[in-house]
C-alpha positions as CSV (number, residue, x, y, z in Angstrom):
1,M,-27.2,5.8,1.8
2,I,-23.4,5.3,1.7
3,K,-21.6,8.1,-0.1
4,K,-17.9,7.4,0.5
5,I,-16.0,4.3,1.3
6,L,-12.4,4.3,2.7
7,V,-10.4,1.2,2.1
8,A,-7.0,0.7,3.9
9,M,-4.6,-1.1,1.6
10,D,-1.3,-3.0,2.0
11,H,0.1,-5.9,0.1
12,S,-1.8,-8.6,1.9
13,I,-4.5,-11.0,0.5
14,N,-7.0,-9.5,3.0
15,A,-6.5,-6.1,1.5
16,I,-7.2,-7.4,-2.0
17,Q,-10.4,-9.0,-0.8
18,S,-11.4,-5.9,1.1
19,F,-10.9,-3.8,-2.0
20,E,-13.0,-6.2,-4.1
21,V,-15.9,-6.1,-1.6
22,A,-15.6,-2.2,-1.3
23,M,-15.8,-2.0,-5.1
24,E,-18.9,-4.0,-5.3
25,I,-20.5,-1.9,-2.5
26,A,-19.4,1.4,-4.2
27,E,-20.9,0.3,-7.5
28,Y,-24.2,-0.7,-5.9
29,C,-24.5,2.4,-3.9
30,H,-23.0,4.8,-6.5
31,A,-20.5,5.7,-3.8
32,R,-17.0,7.1,-4.1
33,L,-14.2,4.8,-3.3
34,M,-11.1,6.2,-1.6
35,L,-7.9,4.1,-1.0
36,L,-5.5,4.6,1.8
37,H,-2.0,3.1,1.7
38,V,0.2,3.7,4.8
39,L,3.9,2.8,4.8
40,S,4.8,0.4,7.5
41,I,8.1,0.6,9.5
42,E,8.5,-3.1,8.7
43,G,8.1,-2.6,5.0
44,E,11.1,-2.9,2.7
45,G,12.8,0.4,1.9
46,Y,11.1,2.4,4.7
47,Q,13.1,5.3,6.0
48,A,12.6,6.1,9.6
49,H,11.4,9.7,10.3
50,P,14.3,11.8,11.4
51,V,14.6,12.6,15.0
52,F,17.0,15.3,16.3
53,P,17.2,14.8,20.1
54,G,17.3,18.1,21.9
55,T,16.9,20.1,18.7
56,Y,13.2,20.0,18.1
57,L,10.7,19.3,20.8
58,Y,7.9,19.2,18.2
59,P,9.4,18.3,14.8
60,A,6.1,18.7,13.0
61,F,6.3,22.5,13.6
62,S,9.5,22.8,11.6
63,D,10.1,22.2,7.9
64,I,13.7,21.1,8.5
65,P,13.0,17.5,9.7
66,L,10.5,16.9,7.0
67,N,12.7,18.3,4.2
68,R,15.6,16.1,5.4
69,F,13.3,13.1,5.5
70,Q,12.1,13.7,2.0
71,Q,15.8,14.0,0.7
72,E,16.6,10.7,2.3
73,W,13.5,9.0,1.0
74,K,14.4,10.1,-2.6
75,K,17.8,8.3,-2.2
76,V,16.1,5.0,-1.7
């Protein structure tokens, strides 16, 4: 039996239709419905993740790039 359903969402008609189908299946199976919305680099207002050449080989291991990215995102 299905227990969880993950639905990827964007602003397209296909996403709306997928959501509606997923809702019907979730209700029928008494499953939990989880929605995932990922920002696209083509989307309006998207801020590119900061890259500091030569400073951080793996930016994910430092809070500095993430903090700076969050500050820039709040300005939008």
